[in-house]
Each structure stands twice: as structure tokens, then as C-alpha cells.
C-alpha positions as CSV (number, residue, x, y, z in Angstrom):
1,M,0.0,0.1,0.0
2,R,2.8,2.2,1.1
3,K,4.7,2.0,-2.8
4,K,1.4,2.2,-4.4
5,K,0.9,5.9,-2.5
6,G,4.3,6.6,-3.5
7,L,4.1,5.6,-7.5
8,L,0.7,7.7,-6.7
9,A,2.1,10.8,-5.4
10,T,5.0,10.3,-8.2
11,A,2.8,10.1,-11.1
12,I,1.2,13.5,-9.5
13,T,4.1,15.3,-9.0
14,T,5.6,14.6,-12.5
15,V,2.4,15.9,-14.1
16,I,2.4,19.2,-11.7
17,L,6.4,19.6,-12.7
18,L,5.8,19.0,-16.6
19,V,2.9,21.7,-16.7
20,A,5.0,24.1,-14.5
21,F,7.8,23.4,-16.2
22,S,6.0,24.7,-19.5
23,L,4.4,27.4,-18.0
24,L,7.9,28.8,-16.8
25,G,8.8,28.4,-20.1
26,Y,7.5,31.6,-21.1
27,V,8.8,33.4,-18.3
28,I,12.5,32.6,-19.0
29,A,12.4,32.6,-22.4
30,P,11.8,35.6,-24.7
31,H,8.1,35.9,-25.6
32,W,8.8,37.3,-29.5
33,V,9.5,35.0,-32.4
34,P,10.1,35.7,-36.2
35,Q,6.8,36.6,-38.1
36,D,6.2,35.5,-41.9
37,S,7.1,38.2,-44.7
38,T,4.1,39.5,-46.2
39,A,6.6,41.8,-48.3
40,T,6.2,42.2,-51.9
41,I,7.7,44.1,-54.7
42,D,6.9,45.6,-58.1
43,L,9.9,45.2,-60.7
44,G,10.0,47.9,-63.3
45,S,11.5,45.9,-66.2
46,T,12.8,41.9,-66.3
47,S,16.3,43.4,-67.7
48,T,19.0,44.6,-65.2
49,A,20.5,47.0,-67.5
50,I,21.3,50.5,-66.3
51,A,22.1,53.0,-68.0
52,S,21.6,57.1,-68.4
53,N,20.1,58.9,-70.8
54,N,22.1,59.7,-73.8
55,T,25.0,57.5,-72.9
56,T,27.0,54.7,-74.2
57,N,29.5,52.5,-72.2
58,D,32.4,50.5,-72.8
59,T,31.8,47.0,-72.2
60,V,33.7,43.9,-70.3
61,G,37.1,42.8,-71.9
62,T,37.3,46.1,-74.4
63,Y,40.9,47.2,-72.2
64,D,43.4,45.4,-71.4
65,V,44.2,45.4,-67.3
66,T,47.2,46.5,-65.4
67,E,48.0,45.6,-61.7
68,A,50.1,46.7,-59.1
69,T,49.9,46.3,-55.2
70,V,50.6,49.6,-53.5
71,P,51.2,50.0,-49.8
72,V,48.7,52.3,-47.8
73,D,49.4,53.7,-44.0
74,L,46.5,54.1,-42.0
75,D,46.2,56.5,-38.9
76,D,47.1,53.6,-36.2
77,G,50.1,52.8,-37.6
78,T,49.5,49.8,-39.6
79,T,50.3,49.8,-43.4
80,I,48.3,47.2,-45.5
81,D,48.3,46.4,-49.2
82,A,45.9,47.5,-52.1
83,I,45.6,46.4,-55.4
84,V,45.0,48.6,-58.1
85,R,43.7,47.6,-61.5
86,M,43.8,50.2,-64.4
87,P,42.5,49.9,-68.0
88,V,44.7,50.0,-70.8
89,A,43.7,50.9,-74.2
90,H,44.2,47.9,-76.8
91,A,47.0,48.5,-79.4
92,G,44.8,50.2,-82.3
93,G,41.6,49.2,-80.2
94,Q,39.1,51.3,-78.0
95,R,40.5,55.1,-77.2
96,L,40.4,55.4,-73.9
97,A,39.5,58.8,-72.4
98,A,42.2,61.0,-70.9
99,S,40.7,60.3,-66.9
100,V,38.3,57.3,-65.9
101,P,36.1,56.4,-62.9
102,G,37.1,54.4,-60.3
103,C,36.0,52.3,-57.5
104,M,37.1,51.3,-54.3
105,L,35.7,47.5,-53.3
106,I,35.3,46.9,-49.5
107,T,34.8,43.0,-48.6
108,G,32.2,41.4,-46.2
109,A,32.9,39.6,-42.8
110,G,36.2,38.4,-42.3
111,L,38.4,38.0,-45.6
112,G,41.3,40.3,-45.0
113,K,43.8,39.7,-47.6
114,A,43.3,42.2,-51.7
115,T,44.7,38.9,-53.0
116,E,41.9,36.5,-51.7
117,V,38.7,38.7,-52.9
118,Y,37.2,40.7,-55.7
119,G,40.1,39.6,-58.3
120,D,37.7,38.9,-61.3
121,I,35.3,41.7,-60.2
122,A,37.9,44.1,-60.0
123,W,39.0,43.2,-63.1
124,S,36.3,43.0,-65.1
125,M,35.4,46.7,-64.5
126,A,38.7,47.8,-65.1
127,S,38.3,45.9,-68.7
128,A,35.3,48.2,-69.1
129,G,37.0,51.4,-68.3
130,V,36.7,51.8,-64.5
131,A,40.0,51.7,-62.6
132,T,39.6,49.8,-59.6
133,I,41.2,49.5,-56.0
134,V,40.9,46.0,-53.7
135,P,42.4,47.0,-50.4
136,D,43.8,44.7,-47.4
137,K,41.2,44.8,-44.4
138,N,42.9,46.1,-41.4
139,M,42.4,43.1,-39.1
140,T,44.4,44.6,-36.0
141,D,41.3,45.1,-33.7
142,Y,38.4,43.3,-36.0
143,S,36.9,39.7,-34.4
144,W,33.8,38.2,-33.9
145,Q,33.4,39.8,-30.2
146,H,34.7,43.5,-31.7
147,R,34.1,45.4,-34.8
148,D,34.2,49.2,-34.7
149,Y,33.0,50.3,-38.5
150,V,33.7,53.5,-38.0
151,K,37.2,53.0,-37.2
152,M,37.0,50.8,-40.1
153,A,35.4,53.4,-42.5
154,H,38.4,55.6,-41.4
155,D,40.9,53.0,-42.6
156,Y,39.3,52.7,-46.1
157,E,39.5,56.4,-46.6
158,K,43.4,56.4,-46.8
159,T,42.5,53.8,-49.6
160,L,40.2,55.6,-51.4
161,D,42.6,58.7,-51.3
162,V,45.5,57.1,-53.2
163,L,42.6,56.1,-56.0
164,E,41.6,59.6,-56.5
165,A,45.5,60.7,-56.5
166,W,46.3,57.7,-59.0
167,P,47.3,59.0,-62.7
168,G,44.4,58.6,-65.2
169,V,41.5,58.1,-62.5
170,D,39.0,60.8,-62.3
171,P,39.0,62.2,-58.5
172,E,35.6,63.5,-59.3
173,G,34.0,60.4,-60.5
174,V,35.6,57.5,-57.9
175,G,32.9,55.4,-55.8
176,L,32.4,52.8,-53.7
177,Y,31.6,49.0,-54.1
178,A,30.9,46.8,-51.0
179,E,29.1,43.8,-50.2
180,S,27.3,42.8,-47.1
181,E,29.0,43.9,-44.0
182,G,30.8,46.4,-45.9
183,A,27.8,47.8,-46.6
184,W,27.5,48.9,-42.8
185,I,31.0,51.2,-43.9
186,T,30.3,52.4,-47.2
187,P,27.3,54.9,-45.9
188,I,29.7,56.0,-43.3
189,I,31.7,56.9,-45.6
190,A,29.7,58.4,-48.2
191,S,28.0,60.7,-45.3
192,E,31.7,62.0,-44.6
193,R,32.9,62.7,-48.2
194,S,31.2,65.0,-50.8
195,D,34.3,63.9,-52.8
196,V,32.4,60.2,-52.8
197,S,30.8,60.1,-56.4
198,F,28.3,56.7,-56.1
199,S,28.1,54.0,-53.9
200,I,26.9,50.4,-54.8
201,M,25.6,48.1,-52.2
202,T,25.3,44.4,-52.8
203,S,23.7,42.3,-50.4
204,A,23.2,45.3,-48.3
205,P,21.7,44.7,-44.8
206,V,20.4,47.9,-43.6
207,C,18.9,46.4,-40.7
208,T,21.1,46.1,-37.5
209,P,23.5,42.7,-37.3
210,R,21.0,41.5,-34.5
211,Q,18.2,41.8,-37.0
212,Q,20.4,40.2,-39.9
213,M,21.0,37.6,-38.1
214,T,17.9,36.5,-37.0
215,Y,16.5,37.2,-40.7
216,A,19.2,34.4,-41.6
217,I,19.0,31.9,-39.0
218,D,15.3,31.9,-39.3
219,D,15.4,31.8,-43.3
220,Y,18.2,28.7,-42.8
221,F,15.5,26.9,-40.9
222,R,12.6,27.2,-42.9
223,V,14.8,26.1,-45.5
224,L,16.4,23.5,-43.8
225,D,12.5,22.5,-42.4
226,V,14.0,22.2,-38.8
227,P,11.2,21.1,-36.9
228,F,9.3,22.9,-33.9
229,P,10.2,23.8,-31.1
230,T,13.9,24.0,-32.5
231,N,13.1,26.9,-34.8
232,Q,12.3,29.1,-31.9
233,I,15.8,28.9,-31.2
234,T,16.3,31.9,-33.4
235,S,14.2,34.5,-30.7
236,R,16.4,32.9,-27.9
237,I,19.7,33.6,-29.3
238,T,19.1,37.0,-31.2
239,T,17.6,38.4,-28.1
240,L,19.8,37.9,-25.8
241,E,21.5,41.0,-24.1
242,M,25.3,41.0,-25.5
243,S,27.1,43.2,-23.8
244,G,30.5,42.4,-21.7
245,I,30.9,39.1,-23.9
246,G,29.8,40.2,-27.2
247,P,29.4,40.9,-30.4
248,N,29.4,44.6,-29.3
249,Y,28.8,45.5,-32.9
250,A,24.9,43.6,-32.5
251,D,23.1,47.1,-32.4
252,F,25.0,48.7,-34.6
253,D,22.5,51.2,-36.7
254,V,23.4,52.4,-40.1
255,T,20.2,54.6,-41.1
256,P,21.4,57.7,-39.5
257,Y,24.5,57.2,-42.4
258,L,21.9,56.3,-45.0
259,A,20.0,59.4,-44.3
260,R,23.2,62.1,-44.9
261,Q,24.2,60.0,-48.0
262,T,23.8,62.3,-51.2
263,Q,25.2,59.9,-54.2
264,P,23.8,58.3,-56.4
265,T,23.2,54.6,-54.8
266,L,22.8,51.4,-56.2
267,F,21.1,48.1,-53.8
268,V,21.6,44.8,-55.4
269,Y,20.5,41.8,-54.2
270,G,20.6,37.9,-55.4
271,T,17.5,35.9,-55.5
272,N,18.9,33.1,-54.2
273,D,20.2,34.8,-50.9
274,L,19.1,33.5,-47.5
275,S,20.7,35.8,-45.5
276,M,19.4,39.2,-46.3
277,P,15.6,40.7,-46.2
278,T,15.9,41.4,-49.6
279,I,12.6,43.4,-50.3
280,Q,12.2,45.3,-47.0
281,A,16.2,46.2,-46.5
282,P,16.1,48.3,-49.8
283,E,13.3,49.5,-49.6
284,H,13.6,50.8,-46.0
285,A,16.9,52.6,-47.3
286,R,15.8,54.3,-50.1
287,R,12.7,55.7,-48.0
288,I,15.5,57.2,-45.5
289,M,17.3,58.3,-48.0
290,A,14.3,59.6,-50.2
291,D,12.6,61.3,-46.8
292,N,16.3,63.2,-46.7
293,G,16.4,64.4,-50.3
294,N,18.2,61.8,-52.1
295,T,16.0,59.9,-54.7
296,N,19.0,59.0,-56.9
297,T,18.7,55.4,-55.6
298,L,17.8,52.0,-57.8
299,V,17.9,48.5,-56.9
300,R,18.8,45.4,-59.2
301,Y,17.9,41.9,-58.8
302,Y,19.9,38.7,-60.6
303,R,18.1,35.2,-60.9
304,G,20.1,32.2,-58.7
305,A,22.7,34.6,-57.8
306,N,23.4,34.2,-54.1
307,H,24.8,36.2,-51.6
308,Q,27.9,37.0,-53.6
309,M,26.1,37.5,-56.4
310,R,27.1,34.2,-57.8
311,V,24.9,31.3,-59.2
312,G,25.1,27.9,-58.9
313,D,24.7,27.3,-55.4
314,A,23.4,29.4,-52.1
315,K,26.6,28.8,-50.3
316,A,30.0,30.7,-50.7
317,K,32.2,29.0,-53.0
318,K,35.0,29.0,-54.9
319,D,35.1,29.3,-58.7
320,L,31.3,29.9,-59.0
321,P,30.6,32.3,-62.2
322,L,28.7,35.8,-61.3
323,A,25.1,36.2,-62.4
324,D,24.8,36.6,-65.7
325,N,25.1,40.9,-66.9
326,F,26.3,41.8,-63.1
327,I,29.3,43.1,-63.8
328,Q,28.2,45.1,-66.8
329,D,25.9,46.6,-65.0
330,M,28.4,47.6,-62.2
331,A,30.4,49.1,-65.1
332,D,27.7,51.1,-66.4
333,F,26.2,52.3,-62.8
334,A,29.6,53.2,-62.0
335,Q,30.4,55.3,-65.4
336,D,26.9,56.9,-65.4
337,A,25.9,57.8,-61.9
338,K,28.1,61.2,-62.0
339,I,26.1,62.3,-65.0
340,S,22.7,60.8,-64.3
341,E,22.2,63.2,-61.6
342,T,21.7,66.0,-64.5
343,L,20.7,63.6,-67.2
344,G,18.6,60.7,-65.0
345,W,18.3,57.1,-65.9
346,S,16.8,55.9,-69.1
347,T,16.3,52.5,-66.9
348,P,13.8,51.7,-64.5
349,D,14.7,52.3,-60.9
350,V,14.0,48.8,-60.0
351,A,14.6,45.8,-62.0
352,G,15.4,42.1,-62.3
353,N,15.6,39.5,-64.1
354,D,13.7,37.4,-61.0
355,T,11.1,38.2,-58.7
356,P,12.6,38.3,-55.1
357,W,11.0,36.8,-52.2
358,Q,11.7,37.2,-48.8
359,A,10.5,34.5,-46.0
360,T,10.7,36.6,-42.3
361,D,9.8,40.0,-41.7
362,V,12.2,42.3,-40.3
363,D,10.4,44.0,-37.3
364,T,12.6,46.0,-35.8
365,D,10.3,47.8,-33.2
366,Q,9.2,44.3,-31.9
367,L,12.9,42.5,-32.0
368,V,14.5,45.8,-30.2
369,S,11.9,45.4,-27.3
370,S,12.5,41.8,-26.8
371,V,15.9,42.2,-26.3
372,G,17.0,40.7,-22.8
373,S,13.3,40.6,-22.0
374,G,12.9,36.8,-20.6
375,L,14.6,35.9,-17.2
376,V,17.6,34.7,-19.0
377,G,18.3,37.6,-21.1
378,S,22.1,37.9,-21.9
379,V,24.6,35.9,-23.2
380,R,26.3,35.5,-20.0
381,G,23.8,34.4,-18.2
382,L,23.1,31.7,-21.0
383,L,26.8,30.7,-20.6
384,I,26.2,30.7,-16.9
385,L,23.4,28.7,-17.0
386,Q,24.4,25.6,-20.0
387,G,28.0,26.1,-18.0
388,G,27.1,25.9,-14.5
389,A,24.6,22.9,-15.7
390,I,27.6,20.6,-16.9
391,V,30.3,21.5,-14.4
392,M,27.8,21.1,-11.1
393,Q,26.9,17.9,-12.4
394,L,30.3,16.8,-13.1
395,I,31.0,17.8,-9.7
396,T,29.1,15.7,-8.2
397,L,29.9,12.8,-10.3
398,L,33.5,13.0,-9.5
399,G,32.8,13.4,-5.6
400,V,30.7,10.0,-5.3
401,P,33.9,8.0,-4.8
402,V,35.1,10.7,-2.5
403,L,31.7,10.5,-0.2
404,H,32.6,6.5,-0.4
405,S,36.0,6.8,0.6
406,L,35.3,9.4,3.6
407,R,32.7,7.4,4.8
408,R,34.3,4.0,4.7
409,R,37.2,6.0,6.6
410,R,34.4,7.2,9.3
411,I,33.0,3.7,9.7
412,R,36.6,1.9,10.3
413,K,37.5,4.7,12.9
414,E,34.2,4.7,15.1
415,T,33.7,0.8,14.7
416,A,37.4,0.6,16.5
417,L,36.5,3.0,18.7
418,A,33.3,1.1,19.8
419,Q,35.2,-2.5,19.7
420,L,37.8,-1.0,21.9
421,E,35.2,0.3,24.5
422,A,33.5,-3.1,24.6
423,N,36.6,-4.6,24.8
424,S,37.6,-2.8,28.1
425,S,33.8,-2.7,29.5
426,P,34.0,-4.7,33.0
427,D,31.9,-7.2,32.6
428,S,33.2,-8.5,29.1
429,A,35.0,-10.9,30.4
430,A,32.5,-12.2,32.3
431,T,30.2,-12.6,29.8
432,G,32.8,-14.0,27.4
433,N,31.7,-11.5,25.4
434,I,35.2,-10.1,24.3
435,I,34.7,-9.6,20.6
436,V,31.8,-7.7,19.6
437,K,30.0,-8.1,16.6
438,H,31.0,-5.8,13.5
439,E,27.2,-5.2,12.5
440,M,26.1,-3.9,16.2
441,L,28.8,-2.0,17.1
442,S,29.0,0.0,13.6
443,R,25.6,0.3,13.2
444,E,24.6,3.5,14.6
445,A,28.4,4.9,13.1
446,R,26.9,3.7,9.7
447,R,23.7,5.5,9.9
448,R,25.2,8.7,10.7
449,P,26.9,9.8,7.0
450,G,25.0,9.1,4.1
451,F,21.7,8.2,2.1
452,A,18.7,6.9,3.3
453,E,17.1,4.0,2.0
454,G,16.1,4.1,-1.8
455,M,17.7,7.6,-2.1
456,S,21.0,6.4,-4.1
457,G,19.5,5.1,-6.4
458,R,16.8,7.9,-7.5
459,L,19.8,10.2,-6.9
460,W,21.9,8.6,-9.9
461,A,18.8,8.0,-12.2
462,C,18.0,11.2,-11.9
463,G,21.3,12.9,-12.2
464,L,22.4,10.5,-14.9
465,A,19.0,11.3,-16.9
466,T,19.5,15.0,-16.5
467,F,23.2,15.1,-17.5
468,L,23.2,13.0,-20.7
469,T,19.9,14.8,-22.0
470,T,22.0,18.2,-21.2
471,L,24.7,17.0,-23.6
472,L,21.9,15.5,-26.3
473,W,20.6,18.6,-26.4
474,L,23.7,21.0,-26.7
475,G,24.7,18.0,-29.3
476,Y,21.7,19.0,-30.8
477,V,21.9,22.4,-30.9
478,A,25.6,22.0,-32.3
479,Y,24.7,19.8,-35.3
480,T,21.8,22.1,-36.3
481,A,24.2,25.2,-36.7
482,Y,26.5,22.9,-38.2
483,S,23.4,22.2,-40.7
484,V,22.9,25.8,-41.4
485,F,26.5,26.3,-42.1
486,K,26.5,23.7,-44.5
487,L,22.8,24.5,-45.9
488,S,21.8,20.7,-45.8
489,T,20.7,19.0,-43.6
490,N,18.9,15.1,-42.5
491,H,15.5,16.1,-41.4
492,T,14.6,13.0,-40.6
493,L,17.6,12.5,-38.2
494,L,16.4,16.1,-36.6
495,V,12.7,14.7,-35.7
496,V,14.2,11.6,-34.1
497,W,17.2,13.3,-32.1
498,Q,14.4,16.2,-31.0
499,G,11.7,13.6,-30.2
500,A,14.3,11.3,-28.0
501,A,15.7,14.8,-26.3
502,R,12.1,15.7,-25.5
503,L,11.1,12.0,-24.2
504,L,14.0,12.0,-21.9
505,V,13.2,15.4,-20.6
506,V,9.7,13.8,-19.5
507,V,11.8,11.1,-18.0
508,C,14.5,13.7,-16.5
509,T,11.0,15.4,-14.4
510,A,9.8,11.8,-13.6
511,A,13.1,10.6,-12.2
512,F,13.3,14.5,-10.1
513,A,9.4,13.9,-8.9
514,S,10.3,10.3,-7.6
515,L,13.1,12.1,-5.9
516,V,11.7,14.6,-4.7
517,V,8.8,12.8,-2.9
518,H,10.5,10.0,-1.8
519,M,12.8,12.9,0.2
520,V,9.6,14.3,1.4
521,R,8.1,11.1,3.0
522,T,11.5,10.2,4.3
523,E,12.2,13.2,6.0
524,I,8.5,13.4,7.2
525,A,8.9,9.7,8.6
526,H,12.3,10.5,10.3
527,R,10.4,13.4,12.2
528,R,7.5,11.0,13.4
529,K,10.1,8.4,14.6
530,P,13.3,10.0,14.7
531,L,15.0,7.2,16.8
532,D,13.6,4.6,13.9
533,E,13.8,6.5,10.7
534,R,16.8,7.9,9.6
535,P,16.6,11.4,7.0
536,S,17.0,11.1,3.7
537,V,20.7,12.9,3.8
538,S,23.0,12.8,6.9
539,G,26.7,13.8,7.3
540,A,28.1,17.3,6.2
541,G,30.0,15.7,3.3
542,H,26.7,14.3,2.0
543,I,24.6,17.2,2.7
544,A,26.7,19.7,0.4
545,W,26.8,16.8,-2.4
546,T,23.5,16.7,-2.2
547,V,23.4,21.3,-2.6
548,V,26.0,21.1,-5.7
549,Y,23.7,18.2,-7.3
550,F,20.6,19.8,-6.9
551,I,22.1,23.1,-8.3
552,G,23.3,21.0,-11.3
553,V,19.5,19.4,-11.8
554,V,18.0,22.6,-11.5
555,F,20.6,24.3,-14.1
556,S,19.9,21.6,-16.3
557,F,16.0,21.9,-16.0
558,I,16.0,25.8,-16.4
559,M,17.9,24.8,-19.9
560,F,15.4,22.6,-20.9
561,M,12.6,25.7,-19.9
562,Y,14.9,28.5,-21.8
563,W,14.7,26.3,-25.2
564,G,11.1,25.2,-25.5
565,L,11.5,21.7,-24.0
566,F,8.5,21.8,-21.9
567,L,6.1,22.9,-24.4
568,V,3.0,20.8,-24.6
């Protein structure tokens, strides 16, 4: 009967805990989740061509190209290299103007060396009559944790000065080309320097890095068909407050610089770019610029092009070809941008040879207001939570042999003392009881340090279940991140893996409920009959071990709640 009551109490407690943990998950985690996008855009033409009125430009391949590597001294004392590519007229071929427009190319995230990037783009633009310069990126203070876009802009301006002073380059016709992260830098330069003739922003986020990361993760999860509730990882990561650990640039806002940018600007996107809000980003930027008087802005979309404007794969891979007509369109814009302010454009402002789509809405206000909104609201807190769960459980696991050793040592000591006391008793010889049995003498000593009957098994069951489930879930998150990086995954594996983790969470809850119920029943019995029933835990070492044990288990349960594994 007693056993049945225990099982019933455990079952009821398990259900209560599952419901309670599910509800607590809403408090611990942020409430905001990404929403589907309804954004659409009308294309004025299916041709991506760019042309100003009454102009005809040279085509890619018209001129030979010479290359020169030059040093550029930066304000912090660093010297970088930059590669200049200049158009040169063929013998007997097309005559080259006395001075040609120029373009400085700025890379996206990472990619520090000029020799590693933009080789085909810079050469092709030069062959169409646009001088180009590609500088090394100053990596002195550049990491995933820290990036100073204003300082980076000022570094790039030193290279811009070199191109403007280069023989044969029109200093009033030099502009900027940037990709991805570089599009957070070019508006700073363009807003500070009136000598910048144009700005080409390829795969520009326009929103903050936090918003762009949110969009990218959610879009990748949609493409990979990541099962619920793993797709909520997006909001649980991107709404974390990041100060103190980084990245420090998560909330960099480029829009004030866009508002002050007066140059003709071209926004370029590929329709196979999964990491950018390809409709809302240029719309938002053009609206900001128009509100401040700059209406000379164009948008172009290229069929099947990825984030690097290359076709053949959504991922960045070496040797993928650039989208059709892309280089020619860039060269045409660079050559016509300056005169477009008086002659205007003969081609539509918005065009593309494929209609773009956008899966997720970039909801600025909702995302910003949700930052740090959960009980676990910071990167630091999440690391403490997840690291603490594993560390505490490892400490308790490694502490088991120590507890056993201390307990055995104490038993031997107290047994020896009891033996000595019994053997030296005045009536010991008369009774013939010279040797006192070990069990009789050590009974009380063995009861002092340790756990009550039934406790050890329940402690092991709950501890191992939560520890293994913690590792299983962190492994699942790591595999999901790896899948995002590869842009491919095994959907069946994800479903099974996640299902196993959620099932184990229920097992953990049942094991925890069994442990708690048994402890409570044992303590009640001990208080009623303190001489006959021992407490659930006794001894300073065992009590300290149990406290650490419960901290580790509770940390794991909070982690399960944070990631939404208790949602029913």
C-alpha cells in the first residue's frame, strides 16, 4: 500500500512539474518569435540593364588591365597593401579617355587580404573602363566579438585617397562598392565625404547586425525544415543582451549615415540569397534616403544569385560564376552615376530578371523591445546556465568516490573505537563477549553519514538522466548550427534526435519527481520517529554534495525550459 501511494504521488508530481515547467518556459525565454513576411515588390523591368540618358558605355573586355600593389598607411600606424587595376587601351583598339572613373571595393565579413577577394570583379570592371582598388582589411582590432565600423570606414578612406590621386583616374568620379558587412561601412564614408561619386551596395542588410542574424537564422531554419520547437532557437539567441561578452556591434545602426548619403546609390541582391531581407532592406533604405532628399537610388535583382552574387549554389563556394550581366551593370552604373544627376536614368529604378521573395519579416520594434526580455536575457546568463549545469553535474559525479571513501574511513574509525570500548568493559570477560560483532558496534556509525534507503538509486537515475539529456540537447543545437553552416541536413535525424531529447526531458522530470517525493516522505517519517527512521541525507559532506547536485539538476531544467523543450 505504501509503495502504491508513493507511485501515485510520483505520477501526480510529474504531471504538475511538466505543466509548471512548460509555463515557466514562457517566463524564462523571450516572448517574441519571427513572423512570416508579406513584403512584395514591383519590378519595372525584367532587364537588369543600367543606363543614363544619352550615354553609351564600354563593355567588359574592351580594355587590357594592368595591376599594381601599393602600400597604404593607416592612422593607427598599420600599413596595408592595396591592388590597383587600371584599364589600358588595346593597340589599335578602343581609345581610352584621359581620365576614367574609379571604384574602391570593400569586402564583407572576414576575408582580410586583397589577393583573396574580388579578383574577377575588379579586373572585369577595369576592363570596361573603371579603375578599381581593393585594399587589405585592417584586422588589428577585428574579431567576432569586436568591430568598429566607424574606424574601419576611416581606414578605408586612406585607400580611397590613393585611388583618387592615381594617374589617369578622375578624382570626381570615384565611388564605392561593398558587399554584405561592407554595406554598414560605405554609408559612413559616403556621408562624410562629398567627393564620393557613387555607392554600390551588394547584399546590403540595412538593418542592424542583430536583425540580420535573426533573419538569416530563421530563413535557414525554414529552408532546412527544422522541426518545432527548435525553430524558436532563433529568438532565444538573437534577443540576448550581448554587452560584456559580445559581439559589441550587434546593434550598430547604419540608418543615420544612410540619411546623410547624397550620392547616387545602387542596391543589388540575388534572389537565392537566404541571409538578407531582400525586399524590406532596399525599401527601408530608399525611404530613409528619399525622406532626406536623395531620390537617385536604384535596385537590381539577379536570378539565382547567392549572397556573393554568384550562381550555382546558395553557399559561398570558390569558382562559382557571377550572375549574368552583373559586372556590366556595375560598370555602367559606375560610369553613369555622376552624369545621372543631370541626365537621369533611361532604365527603371527597380528591375530584375527574377522576382525576389522574403520569408521572414524584419520587425525592428518587436525585436528591439524583446532584447533581454526573458528571465535568461543575456549571453552571460545563458553561458552560466549551460556551463553551470554541466560543471555542477561533473563535480557531483566526481565527488561520489570521495564520499564513499570518507564514509568508509569514518565507519572504520568509529568501529574501532566501539570495539575498544566494548573490550575494555568490566563485565566483558564475565559474559565471554570479548569480541563485539562488527554489525552491532558499527550500526549507529553507519547511519550517520549517507543517504536513506532508496535515495542513492533515485539520485543516480535523476542525475544521469539530466546530464545525458543536457549533452544530447547541446549536441542537437551544435548539429543544427552545423547544418545551417552547410545549408543541408538530415531532416529525419533532426526529428528523431529532437523527439528523443523531449522524451528524455519527460523521463528527467519523472526521475526528479520520484526523488523529491521520496525525500519528502523520508523526512516526514524521520520527524515522526527520529530514533527509528533516518533522514534522507545525513552528514556534512553528503549534504554539501546534495546541494551541488540539486544546483546542477535545476540548472539543467532551467536550460530545458529556456529552449522550449517543455512546450506541450
